[in-house]
C-alpha positions in Angstrom: 76.4 102.7 110.2 80.1 102.6 110.6 82.2 105.5 109.3 84.1 104.8 106.1 87.9 104.2 106.6 90.0 104.9 103.5 93.3 103.0 103.3 95.0 104.6 100.3 94.7 108.2 99.2 96.7 109.3 96.2 97.8 112.8 95.1 98.1 113.4 91.3 99.8 116.4 89.6 97.3 117.4 86.9 99.2 120.6 85.9 100.7 119.1 82.8 99.5 117.2 79.7 99.7 113.9 81.4 98.5 113.6 85.1 101.3 112.2 87.3 101.0 110.2 90.5 103.2 112.2 92.9 102.4 110.9 96.5 100.5 108.3 98.4 99.1 108.4 101.9 98.5 104.9 103.3 96.9 103.8 106.5 99.4 101.9 108.6 98.7 98.9 110.9 99.4 101.3 113.8 96.6 103.6 112.7 98.6 106.5 111.4 98.8 107.8 107.8 102.2 107.2 106.1 103.4 109.3 103.3 105.3 108.0 100.3 106.5 110.6 97.8 106.8 109.0 94.3 107.9 112.0 92.3 111.7 112.2 92.3 111.3 116.0 92.4 109.3 115.8 95.7 105.8 117.0 96.6 105.8 119.9 99.0 102.0 119.9 99.3 101.9 116.3 100.4 104.8 116.8 102.8 103.2 119.8 104.4 99.9 118.0 104.8 101.7 115.1 106.4 103.8 117.3 108.7 101.3 120.0 109.6 98.0 118.3 109.2 94.9 119.1 107.2 93.1 122.4 108.1 89.4 121.9 108.7 86.9 124.6 109.5 84.0 123.0 111.4 85.2 123.1 114.1 88.4 125.0 113.3 91.3 122.7 113.8 94.0 120.6 112.1 93.8 116.9 111.6 97.2 115.3 112.0 98.5 112.3 110.1 98.8 110.3 113.3 95.0 110.3 113.3 95.1 108.1 110.3 91.5 107.4 109.3 90.3 111.0 110.1 93.3 112.4 108.3 92.7 110.3 105.1 88.9 111.3 105.2 90.0 115.0 105.5 92.2 114.6 102.4 89.4 113.1 100.4 87.1 116.0 101.5 89.7 118.7 100.9 88.9 121.6 98.6 89.8 121.1 94.9 93.1 122.5 93.7 94.2 123.7 90.3 97.2 121.5 89.9 96.5 118.5 92.1 93.8 115.9 92.4 93.1 113.8 95.5 91.9 110.3 94.7 90.7 107.6 97.0 92.2 104.4 95.7 91.4 102.2 98.7 90.8 98.5 97.8 87.3 97.1 98.2 85.6 100.4 98.9 82.1 99.6 100.1 81.0 103.2 100.9 80.3 106.0 98.4 83.0 108.7 98.2 82.1 111.7 100.3 82.9 115.4 99.9 83.9 115.1 96.2 84.4 118.1 94.1 84.4 118.2 90.2 88.2 118.0 90.4 88.3 114.7 92.2 87.8 111.3 90.6 86.9 107.9 91.9 89.3 105.0 91.4 87.4 103.7 88.4 87.8 107.0 86.6 91.6 107.2 86.9 92.5 105.7 83.5 95.1 107.9 81.9 96.7 108.9 85.2 100.3 107.7 85.2 103.2 107.2 87.7 106.3 109.3 87.0 109.4 107.5 85.8 111.7 106.5 88.6 115.4 107.8 88.4 
């Protein structure tokens, strides 16, 4: 069975009354993960992940954004956080989500999540 390849992973700020879409990681045609920060205030967490990679523990290493599919899978499987939620919003997902925690939602459960107003 082929390994699932996410194409769009979104980061939501859930630290306020209304969850806000703050950043998107999208798989590019070149195979890397591109970051788009949506929140006008920025998103340091997403920027650090993109620049430094995602830390994994088995085996201990960092998965860099230029390793697009592995990087996006690592984002989806990352540990839950108090103020952010990682959501796989890839179109036409045919594989079940893996590595989910109670703090993560599938795309069909994102009603109520909003995009911040643009300046």
